[in-house]
Structures are given as C-alpha cells and as structure tokens.
N, C-alpha and C positions, 0 to 999 in steps of 0.2 A: 503575588503575582509575579512570575520570572520576567526578567527583561532582557530584550534582544541586545547583544553586544555587537554593534555594526562593525563590518570590516572595511578596511581601506580599499579604495578603488583599484582595479587592475586594468593593465593595458593588453588588450586581446589582439593577438597576431593572427589566429586561425582557429578554425573550429573543424575537428575531424569527426566523421560519423561513421558507425558500423552498424550493419545488421548482422546478428548473431544468430545461429541456429543451435541450441544446446539441448541434447536429448533430456528427457525427464526419466527418473529412475522407475517410474511407473505411470501408466495413464491417469490424468486427472480429469475426473468427470464432474461437471455441473450441470444445472438445468438447461444451460445453453450451449452445451457441446462438451468434447473431449479433447483434451491436448495431450500429445505424445512428445512433442518438441516444442521448447519454448522460443518463440521468435521475439527478439527484443532489439531496440537500438541503443548502443553505448555513444555516449558524447564525451569528447575530449576537447577542453578548453585551452589552447595554447597561449600562455601569456609570457610576457618578458621575464617573469620570475620562475614560473613553474607550470605544471600541467595539472588541471583539474578535471575529475570524472562526474559524469552524470549518467543516468539511465532513464530512458522512455519507456514507460510500462505498458505500452499498446501491445495488442496481440494482432495476430495475422489477419483476422477478420473482425468486423465492426458488429460483435455479438454482445460483449459485455458492455460496450460503450461505442457511440458513433465513430470513436477514434480507432485508427488501425494502422499497421506498420507503414504501407505505402504512402498513405495519407499524410502521416506524420513526418516521413522522409520528404516528401515534396514541400511541406510548408516550413520545415527546418532549412532545407537547402535554398529554397527561392526567397523566403520571407524573413524567417525568424533570425537565423544565424546572420545574414547581411545586414540586418537592422542593428545588431549589437556590434559588429565589426565596423560599420559606419561611425559608430560613436567613438570606437576604439577604446578610450579610456572609460571604464565602467564600474560604478559602485554597485555590488552584488544586490543591495537592497533597491536599487533603481531598475532592474532587469524587468520586472513585473510591469512598470510604468511604461518603459520603452516598448514592449511588445503588446501593449493594450491595444495598439491599432489593429491588430489581427484578432478577429473574433474567434473565440473559442480555442481549441486545439489545446487544452489545458496540460495535458500529459506531454506533449511536445515542448511546451514552455517550462515545465517544471524540470524535466531532464537538462535543459540548457542551464536554468538558473542555477540547479545543483552543481553542475561543471564550473560555473563562475565562482559560486561560493567556496567550493573545495579549493579551487585554485588561490583564491584570496587567502584562506585560512591556512593553507600550506605555506605561502609566502610570510605569513605571520608567525607560523610555528605554533598555531592555536587549533584547538579541537573543535568539530562542529557540536559537540554537546555543549561545551562552554559557549559557544557563539549563540546557542537557542536559550541557554539558561537552564540546561538540564540538572536535576538535583539527585539522580540516582546513579550508581556506577553498574547496576545489572537490572535487568528488567525480567518479569515472569514471561514464560513462552507458552502459548498456545499453539494448537496445530489444527489446520484445516483438513478435514477428510473428505474425499470426493464421494460421489454416488459408486456404490459398489455393486456387484453382481446381485446379491440379494442380503437381507438382514443378516443372515448367520456370517457371510463374508465381511460385512461392515462390523460386525461384533469382533471378528478375529483382526481386522485391521486397527480398530481403536485399541484392542488389548495390546498390539505392538507399540504404539505410541505411548500408551500408558507405562509400559515397561522402559521405554526410553526416557522417561521423566516429564513429559509434557504435563503442566498443570491444569490445562483447560482443553476440552475436546469441542471443536465445531464440526458439525456434519451438515452436508449440503443436502437439501431437500428439493423435490419437485412433485407436482399433483401425481399421486399412486405411489410415491416413494417417501412418504412423509411420516405419519401416524406410527406404522409398524416399525419402520426404520428406527424412530426415536425411542419407541417402547422396547426394542430389542436392546439398545445400547444403555438405556436406563435400568432395565432388569439385570442386565448382565454385570454392570459395575456400580451400581448403586448410586450413593450420592455424589458422585464426581461432579464438578463444574462442567456443564453442558449446554450448548446452544446451537441453534440451528440457523441455516443460512439459505434463504429461497431464492436469491439473485432475481428478484421481480417475477417469478414463476405464477403468481396468483393473482385473482381479482377480488373485488369485494364480494363476489357470488361465492367465494369459496370460505367465507367467514366460518361457516359451521365446522368445516374440516379444521381450520386453523385454530379454532377454539378447543379443539380435542387435545391439542398440544399444551394446553394449560395444566393437564393432569401429570406432567412430567418434571414439573419444578425446574424450568429452564432459566439460565440466566437472562435470555433474550431471544427474539426471533428476528432475524436481520432481513431487511428489505423484502418483505412479503409481495407487496404490489408494485407497479411500475413506477419508473423513477419520478415522473411529472405528477404522480398522484398524492399529492401532499394532503389535499383534503380527505381523500378516501383512507390515506393512512391515519389521519386524526379520527376518522368514524371507525375504523377497525380498532385503534387503540382503546377506544371506549368500551369495546365488546370483549377485549382479552384481559386477563390477569398478568399474562406473560409480558413483560416491557417489550415495546417495538423499538428496534434499533434501525436507523437509516444508514444506507451505504451509497447506492449509486444516486440518491437523490441529493446528497450533499455535494454540490459541485462548486461551492464558494461559501465564503463567510456570509454573504446575504442568504444563500439558500439555507444555510444552519439558522440564521436569525428567524427566516420565515417559518421553518420546521417547528422550532421551539414556541414560536408565537402562536402557532396554530394547533399545538398539542400532538404533532405528528409522530413525535419521537420522545422517549424518556432517556434514550442513550444514543450516542453518535460514534459512528465508525469514521475514523480519519484516514484517509488514504491521501498523501501528499500529491501523487500523480494525478489522481482524479480531481483534486481541487486548484490544481495549477502551480503547485509548488510547495515547500516547506515552510516559506514565510506565510502564505496563506493559511496552511495547516495550522501554523502557529497562532494565527488570528482567531480561527475556530476554537482551538484548545482554550485560548484566554476568555472567550465569549461563554464557552461551556462551564469553564471553572468558576467564572465568576456568577454564573446561574445555578451552579450546585449540580449540573448536568454530567454525569460520568462518560468519558470518552475511552476508546482503545484504538490501536493502531492496526489497521487492515494491512493485508499482504496482496501483492500481485505477482507471486512466483519470482520475486526480485533475485537478481544475482547477488554477489558479495558487496556490489557498490550500493544498491538499494536497500540492502539488509543491514548495512552500517549506518547509513542515515536513518532507517526506521528505528533502530535501536536507540538512537541519541533521541530522536523525537519522543519516543515511548518512555523516556527517562525524566520527562516533564512531569510536573505534580498532579495535573488532571487527570492522567492516564492511570486510572485506578482498576481498570480491568486488564486480565492478560491479553496481549495482542497475538497477531498471526507472525511472530518473529521466530520462526522456527530455524533449527540448524539447518545449514547449507545442504547436508546430506539428505533432508527431507525431500528435496526435488533433485539433486544433482550428484551425480558420481564425481563431476570435477566441476569446480567453481572457476571463476575468472580471477580470483583474488589469491594471493600466496597463503594466507591464513584464513581460511573458511570459517564461518560462524559455526560454533558448537554449543552444547548445552551443558550447564553445570548445575547439578540440582535442579533443573527444570528451568533454569534462568540462562539468558543470553547477557554476555557482557557488552557493556557501552563501550566504545572505542574511545581511547583517549589520546591517540598520535595526533599529528597535525592534519588539519582538514577532516576528511572521513576517517582517517585513521587506517586506511587499508593500503596496500600496495598490489597493483596489477601483476598477474601472472601472465607475462608477454606471450609465452607459448600457447597457452589456452586461449587467450584472446585471439591469437592469429588462427588457431585451429578451427574455432567456431565461427570465423568471419566468412560470410557469404556475400557482402557488399560493403563498399568502402568510398568515402569520397572526403576530401579535404577542401574546406572552403577557406578562402583568403579575401582580402579587401580588393 
C-alpha cells in the first residue's frame, strides 16, 4: 500500500482565481449536452516561498454535477479562500478539514487544495508523484469519444484515435445511441479494449437495452443510472455480465465504501475534482486496492494543470485500467502549460519536476482569461 509523504506547511499570502474560456478542437457531446469551449477556474496559491497551481473542474452549467463555474467562484471567493487565508500557515493535508465547515462544493475545494499542495512541494523541490507514493513513470492512456453524428462518423473518429496510439477507447452513449454505436465500433476494430459511458442517462427500466451491450465484451459500462441510485445499480449489476463502473456516484471515500458494500460497482472511476481533492482520491484508491477492486482515473477536460496531477494519481498501483489521460491536443490547440501532455507509444509521462512538474504559459493563461480576482487577508 503506497504511503503519503506529507508536505511542510506553507504561509499563504493570497489566492488568485481566474475563469478561462479555452476553445475545444472539436465539439464534445455527451448525454447531458455539447461543449465547444471549456470554461474552467484556475487557482494560484501565493505563498511566501512559491506559487502553486490548481484547477476547478466545474462546467458552465450544473449538468454533469450540481457544481458549476459561477457557484464555485462564489464559494471560493466568499468562504473557501478566506478560510485558508485566515489560518495563514496551512499544512496541505489540513486543507480538507479546514474547509469541512462548508458543505459540498467538492470541485472548488479540490482546486484550492491542489494549489496548496503544489506550492508546498515546489518549495521542497519534491514531485507530486513522490508525494502520493506513485510507482510508475508513465501511464497507459485511453481516450473519451463523444457522441458523433452517426455510427459511421463514430467509427471514423475512433479510428483516428487508434492511429494516434490510444490503448483504450471509451464511447459516450445515451438512449437511442447505444447498441448500434457500440456494435459499429466493435465490428470495425475487433478486440480493442472498449468501454461505454452513459453519464446517468438510463433508469432500471432500460435494463433490457443495457443487457444487449453484454454481447460486445466491454471492459465496463460506466454510470448507467442516476448518481444517487446505488441500490438500483446493485440490482442492475446482477442482470449484466458487463462490469458496472461508478463515476458520478462516487463523491467521497464513504460513497465508495457504500457502493462496494452494496455490490453497486465492480470497478471505480476516480476523479479527484468530483471527490473533493487528490487526498480523498488517494483514500478511495487505498480502499479499492485493499478490496481488490480495479480503479482508473477519469478526466474532466483538464488543462495541463489537472492533466499533470491526474498522471501522477494514475501512477499509483491500484490504477490497473487505462485512464482518460489523453494528450493535450485531444482537446486543445493551445494549452496553458509550456510543455503540454503528449503520448509516447500510447502512454503519458508522469511529471517528475517540483510540485506538479509543469510551468504555466503566461501568455496563454492571460489570453484565455475572462475574469480574475485576487483575494488577500
């Protein structure tokens, strides 16, 4: 079991928040809508020794989650950042406890926590991967493919990603765009590692349709039912031979424990933003590893900040399935880091530099910024 290597406390002088609008290279369509521009909050934690960076993975609307950009901005500026600035000297591992008095808002908390961790580790000259106890220097990269115009277009799009070297394909599905799309990809590309993601688009009444997906030898079906339907997921899991993986349902280590106890999932998708931060993600990983349950690292169209952090997380031993840690070019013509993530033989490199191991492209950051606020004591 990997052991966290705690960081020294930092003295926090200010928190700067920015909302960025970064154009996507192509529209990204899921069961809950289409994005053409990624709206994201970037957090800079200014300490006496260094500046640390974090990313709040909310979207512009509360569709994937109840959290969204303006709500996160409000809670960050009015409650979360002031709570840490009031303490001034903060150990990164204490951030979660300090922010506990604010209910929910896990994505906002995660971005702030990551910025503090990055600042502390930069000051120590230590990498985030070392901090978490990562064991790999590179991680296999899967790609998430949005719903396309029709099955033929989906097959063409998947083919392009296979040519780029991605070792696992995930396709988004929704009612009416499920069995035929999956069949088309499986027929076109044979025994490639393939999984589907429903983003909560179905109910238990759709079990017969979901059972048809068993014919395609999928790695998993991700989040078929609503996020609070742990009991229904357990019922559905008994009807399927395809393993059920939970995403939106896993909002904390406690939720993961409940899902495993109920038999609601055989695999867990861990997204640090969704669960409240990388330390909570580490706790879920440790629980799953002890239980022999596979986990993988999900993606939220992160910039190079979150992409670097996800690569380090996915380098932990329990991450036995390829994650959504794609190259930056999968989503962005220009990232906000000086060395965007790239693939090498279907794998992403785990950064080894101090902190997250990235440097910010100041011109890109400035060019994409649409709102900014600096918060001090």
